[in-house]
MARKOLTI-531145 format. One line per 4 residues: number of its first residue (from 0); for each residue x, y, z of C-alpha. Coordinates in steps of 0.02 Angstrom, whole numbers. Example, Ala and Ser with C-alpha at 12.3 -4.5 7.8 and 13.67 -1.06 7.14 Angstrom:
! residues 2
0	615 -225 390 ~ 684 -53 357 $
! end
This chain:
! residues 431
0	1324 -370 1932 ~ 1477 -293 2011 ~ 1641 -375 1975 ~ 1759 -428 2112 $
4	1929 -375 2050 ~ 2062 -507 2033 ~ 2224 -471 2124 ~ 2353 -573 2031 $
8	2540 -572 2057 ~ 2656 -504 1924 ~ 2710 -684 1892 ~ 2535 -730 1832 $
12	2546 -720 1641 ~ 2362 -673 1631 ~ 2388 -509 1722 ~ 2413 -343 1633 $
16	2584 -308 1707 ~ 2619 -122 1710 ~ 2805 -162 1696 ~ 2783 -239 1522 $
20	2824 -119 1380 ~ 2666 -107 1275 ~ 2734 28 1160 ~ 2664 0 985 $
24	2548 -140 1045 ~ 2392 -54 982 ~ 2297 -209 922 ~ 2182 -293 1048 $
28	2091 -457 1026 ~ 1948 -469 1152 ~ 1864 -637 1174 ~ 1724 -682 1296 $
32	1760 -832 1407 ~ 1641 -978 1373 ~ 1518 -847 1310 ~ 1357 -946 1288 $
36	1382 -1043 1449 ~ 1423 -883 1543 ~ 1264 -800 1481 ~ 1162 -953 1532 $
40	1236 -941 1708 ~ 1157 -770 1724 ~ 991 -863 1716 ~ 1053 -998 1834 $
44	1172 -922 1962 ~ 1146 -1075 2071 ~ 1252 -1173 1944 ~ 1408 -1065 1964 $
48	1559 -1176 1992 ~ 1474 -1330 1921 ~ 1506 -1412 1752 ~ 1375 -1339 1634 $
52	1352 -1389 1452 ~ 1247 -1287 1330 ~ 1175 -1368 1175 ~ 1044 -1482 1100 $
56	998 -1626 1212 ~ 942 -1752 1081 ~ 1036 -1896 1003 ~ 1104 -1779 868 $
60	1131 -1630 981 ~ 1300 -1547 988 ~ 1387 -1443 1121 ~ 1372 -1257 1090 $
64	1475 -1207 1242 ~ 1538 -1275 1407 ~ 1600 -1198 1567 ~ 1781 -1222 1613 $
68	1726 -1346 1747 ~ 1652 -1454 1609 ~ 1802 -1429 1497 ~ 1910 -1506 1631 $
72	1824 -1671 1585 ~ 1866 -1650 1401 ~ 1703 -1571 1345 ~ 1719 -1441 1208 $
76	1610 -1349 1082 ~ 1551 -1443 926 ~ 1567 -1609 1019 ~ 1418 -1729 1003 $
80	1310 -1712 1157 ~ 1309 -1900 1185 ~ 1498 -1903 1202 ~ 1496 -1749 1314 $
84	1374 -1836 1432 ~ 1486 -1988 1439 ~ 1640 -1883 1477 ~ 1550 -1778 1607 $
88	1397 -1873 1673 ~ 1379 -1749 1816 ~ 1367 -1602 1697 ~ 1208 -1498 1689 $
92	1142 -1480 1511 ~ 1050 -1319 1469 ~ 957 -1274 1309 ~ 1023 -1119 1219 $
96	936 -950 1221 ~ 997 -860 1066 ~ 906 -698 1102 ~ 1001 -682 1265 $
100	1166 -706 1174 ~ 1121 -572 1048 ~ 1077 -448 1184 ~ 1238 -484 1279 $
104	1339 -469 1119 ~ 1260 -300 1080 ~ 1309 -239 1253 ~ 1488 -300 1232 $
108	1506 -222 1060 ~ 1441 -57 1131 ~ 1584 -61 1257 ~ 1708 -86 1115 $
112	1631 54 1010 ~ 1650 175 1156 ~ 1838 139 1154 ~ 1873 153 968 $
116	1778 160 803 ~ 1900 32 734 ~ 1812 -127 791 ~ 1811 -286 686 $
120	1690 -415 756 ~ 1731 -596 715 ~ 1574 -668 796 ~ 1451 -627 933 $
124	1584 -639 1067 ~ 1752 -585 997 ~ 1826 -438 904 ~ 1986 -349 855 $
128	2011 -169 911 ~ 2138 -43 849 ~ 2164 75 998 ~ 2304 183 924 $
132	2188 334 919 ~ 2124 305 1096 ~ 2286 305 1194 ~ 2292 492 1227 $
136	2113 489 1291 ~ 2108 323 1386 ~ 2287 276 1426 ~ 2406 139 1373 $
140	2348 -18 1280 ~ 2367 -118 1441 ~ 2259 7 1535 ~ 2127 3 1398 $
144	2125 -188 1402 ~ 2092 -189 1590 ~ 1958 -56 1572 ~ 1868 -160 1441 $
148	1873 -316 1551 ~ 1805 -222 1700 ~ 1667 -135 1603 ~ 1609 -295 1516 $
152	1602 -385 1682 ~ 1511 -242 1770 ~ 1383 -213 1632 ~ 1357 -388 1562 $
156	1405 -499 1709 ~ 1525 -604 1604 ~ 1714 -613 1589 ~ 1828 -589 1440 $
160	2011 -612 1399 ~ 2118 -490 1301 ~ 2273 -512 1195 ~ 2377 -355 1165 $
164	2507 -352 1026 ~ 2572 -263 872 ~ 2474 -373 749 ~ 2306 -459 738 $
168	2382 -632 726 ~ 2486 -617 884 ~ 2347 -529 981 ~ 2228 -674 945 $
172	2355 -802 1004 ~ 2386 -698 1160 ~ 2202 -689 1207 ~ 2190 -879 1196 $
176	2336 -897 1316 ~ 2261 -766 1432 ~ 2104 -870 1461 ~ 2009 -870 1569 $
180	1981 -691 1625 ~ 2153 -619 1592 ~ 2261 -503 1489 ~ 2421 -552 1400 $
184	2535 -421 1321 ~ 2663 -476 1192 ~ 2792 -334 1178 ~ 2857 -294 1005 $
188	3031 -359 1046 ~ 2962 -522 1118 ~ 2853 -578 972 ~ 2976 -707 904 $
192	3011 -777 1077 ~ 2822 -792 1104 ~ 2786 -875 937 ~ 2926 -999 909 $
196	2889 -1122 1050 ~ 2706 -1140 993 ~ 2650 -1291 890 ~ 2635 -1262 704 $
200	2447 -1290 719 ~ 2436 -1120 806 ~ 2470 -1030 642 ~ 2320 -961 547 $
204	2290 -1066 393 ~ 2359 -1228 466 ~ 2220 -1358 467 ~ 2234 -1544 494 $
208	2302 -1584 320 ~ 2429 -1443 321 ~ 2484 -1492 495 ~ 2510 -1672 438 $
212	2615 -1610 292 ~ 2723 -1503 407 ~ 2745 -1647 529 ~ 2805 -1758 387 $
216	2938 -1627 355 ~ 2988 -1638 537 ~ 2915 -1467 578 ~ 2830 -1472 748 $
220	2846 -1295 813 ~ 2827 -1122 739 ~ 3014 -1101 766 ~ 3048 -1256 660 $
224	2944 -1183 520 ~ 3023 -1011 537 ~ 3195 -1083 510 ~ 3146 -1184 357 $
228	3188 -1110 187 ~ 3038 -1027 108 ~ 3069 -1123 -53 ~ 3047 -1287 42 $
232	2881 -1228 114 ~ 2822 -1170 -57 ~ 2859 -1341 -134 ~ 2767 -1431 6 $
236	2618 -1313 27 ~ 2609 -1207 -129 ~ 2685 -1037 -161 ~ 2552 -931 -77 $
240	2528 -1039 78 ~ 2715 -1064 100 ~ 2753 -878 97 ~ 2604 -839 209 $
244	2656 -961 346 ~ 2837 -908 335 ~ 2786 -727 368 ~ 2673 -773 514 $
248	2809 -879 592 ~ 2914 -720 609 ~ 2767 -618 672 ~ 2736 -524 510 $
252	2551 -487 483 ~ 2508 -333 379 ~ 2319 -344 396 ~ 2231 -195 473 $
256	2078 -197 585 ~ 1927 -185 471 ~ 1778 -94 551 ~ 1613 -183 564 $
260	1513 -216 407 ~ 1332 -273 424 ~ 1300 -458 395 ~ 1245 -495 218 $
264	1128 -634 274 ~ 1044 -707 426 ~ 968 -879 448 ~ 933 -1030 556 $
268	938 -1216 524 ~ 881 -1374 613 ~ 941 -1554 615 ~ 801 -1678 649 $
272	815 -1810 786 ~ 793 -1941 651 ~ 781 -1925 463 ~ 604 -1875 411 $
276	505 -1908 252 ~ 340 -1827 301 ~ 317 -1659 213 ~ 204 -1596 353 $
280	346 -1616 478 ~ 460 -1518 361 ~ 329 -1382 339 ~ 309 -1362 527 $
284	497 -1344 544 ~ 504 -1216 405 ~ 368 -1119 496 ~ 468 -1128 658 $
288	628 -1071 573 ~ 538 -931 480 ~ 467 -869 645 ~ 639 -869 725 $
292	729 -785 580 ~ 596 -650 558 ~ 601 -608 742 ~ 790 -597 733 $
296	780 -482 582 ~ 661 -364 672 ~ 766 -368 831 ~ 918 -309 731 $
300	819 -184 626 ~ 852 -276 463 ~ 756 -347 317 ~ 806 -440 159 $
304	745 -472 -17 ~ 814 -646 -50 ~ 745 -800 38 ~ 854 -957 31 $
308	806 -1135 76 ~ 933 -1267 128 ~ 895 -1453 126 ~ 1014 -1591 179 $
312	967 -1771 143 ~ 1004 -1928 241 ~ 1159 -1962 136 ~ 1223 -1785 177 $
316	1190 -1721 1 ~ 1144 -1538 21 ~ 1049 -1424 -97 ~ 997 -1241 -87 $
320	863 -1144 -178 ~ 824 -958 -169 ~ 701 -828 -229 ~ 723 -639 -236 $
324	570 -536 -194 ~ 519 -364 -255 ~ 548 -284 -85 ~ 637 -325 79 $
328	540 -426 208 ~ 551 -459 395 ~ 384 -549 417 ~ 376 -733 461 $
332	215 -761 364 ~ 297 -708 201 ~ 461 -795 240 ~ 370 -958 274 $
336	264 -945 116 ~ 418 -922 8 ~ 523 -1057 92 ~ 379 -1181 82 $
340	353 -1142 -101 ~ 538 -1171 -132 ~ 527 -1340 -44 ~ 370 -1392 -139 $
344	456 -1345 -303 ~ 586 -1481 -269 ~ 449 -1613 -299 ~ 527 -1734 -176 $
348	446 -1905 -164 ~ 462 -1962 18 ~ 645 -1913 19 ~ 728 -1935 188 $
352	775 -1764 257 ~ 910 -1739 388 ~ 915 -1548 399 ~ 821 -1395 338 $
356	871 -1213 348 ~ 797 -1043 307 ~ 902 -891 267 ~ 869 -710 217 $
360	1002 -626 110 ~ 1033 -452 43 ~ 1002 -370 210 ~ 959 -186 225 $
364	901 -73 366 ~ 724 -134 396 ~ 638 22 461 ~ 694 123 309 $
368	606 9 186 ~ 428 27 122 ~ 308 -114 163 ~ 188 -140 20 $
372	20 -212 72 ~ -37 -374 -5 ~ -207 -384 -88 ~ -348 -369 42 $
376	-222 -344 182 ~ -273 -215 312 ~ -154 -69 352 ~ -124 -147 522 $
380	-71 -318 457 ~ 45 -463 490 ~ 199 -359 521 ~ 113 -265 662 $
384	47 -428 733 ~ 220 -503 735 ~ 290 -346 815 ~ 162 -371 953 $
388	227 -549 973 ~ 403 -477 989 ~ 345 -366 1132 ~ 260 -512 1219 $
392	416 -619 1200 ~ 525 -481 1271 ~ 412 -470 1423 ~ 367 -652 1453 $
396	511 -745 1371 ~ 549 -817 1199 ~ 411 -933 1138 ~ 275 -854 1246 $
400	173 -828 1087 ~ 190 -940 936 ~ 90 -1008 789 ~ -46 -1130 843 $
404	23 -1272 736 ~ 188 -1262 830 ~ 99 -1268 998 ~ 6 -1425 941 $
408	171 -1494 876 ~ 255 -1477 1046 ~ 102 -1542 1139 ~ 108 -1701 1034 $
412	289 -1729 1077 ~ 353 -1698 901 ~ 446 -1539 940 ~ 615 -1520 861 $
416	781 -1540 949 ~ 824 -1387 1054 ~ 823 -1215 977 ~ 860 -1178 795 $
420	1044 -1145 766 ~ 1079 -968 707 ~ 1195 -949 561 ~ 1292 -797 505 $
424	1455 -768 412 ~ 1547 -727 572 ~ 1502 -885 666 ~ 1634 -989 756 $
428	1659 -1103 904 ~ 1638 -1037 1080 ~ 1795 -1018 1187 $
! end
């Protein structure tokens, strides 16, 4: 998809103004705009310009992402789907396609990697880049930011916004203000002027409780906090938090961009429409989640030795159990067998279950690991069969081939709510 270039005036704060001094502004924060919704629109171009909401459609479904047209009605990520429908009854609700998001993310990250090896992903759709070593080759930070936006749009068909600054903290704030589809540069000598009018909630580390504490002290803006004695902040928030926020309020952030490190775990979890007490329903969901997680492991070339089970009860009590195997796995059959055994070992007596999850930990490069055959297993076994399913799914769409019990499950109307929700340590809300 070719991108139609935006011709903004120099007064538009989202434009990369060549007149702005970006000297020393070598930290970029790149964030996709409404990532999951934007990827879904590639499937449904007829919905461009309409309010679109991505997420589970059941009574317990939540919003994964929403287009800016839907956000105009107050819809936002992590909102209960029922409330989103009330706020935006004309919105079109689409089920998520996680494989599509992973492919788009891989393409975006490849664009970043071509710019600099110093890329720190925060999630599928955002990352910090340190472009200090790329300036001689690619041009100024502002030029690099515009090149990234253009290349992502041309290759992936989605838009992104970029914050350009001297520190990670300021660059992230700048990208948020550049949305949608813009670049905002914060020159080194304008950092304080940029920060001080912002609400204190914009500072990293300020959650609801901390914000309430600051408001009780009469501190509403970052400037208010910056001009408060550090000793006062330490008494109110603790020594470490007080010093940390005082430094951020003056734009001091010493953290460097940390290059990508592989995820240590990968999993998926599912919240039932209604609490369940039938073990067979739980087993079918564990099979579904195992199938999803194993396919994801193979797609990313990973395997893991530790299988973890997560169970959340109706009263929100949550427990986890895990088992470490003798060798890494990426096969759904084995993953399901272990997760089911972990569940059976709980010896639950008609307990009401709200959520179950399956996770694989201790990830390694999958193709480099030996795959020991089980007793009586043929050389061409379950792993090869599941790889064939992967190829069929790539050609005909996710879910084209699945275990027979899951097909019967869906035919009976007992299918779970939407798609399993992927979990990884870098997850966060869509913007």
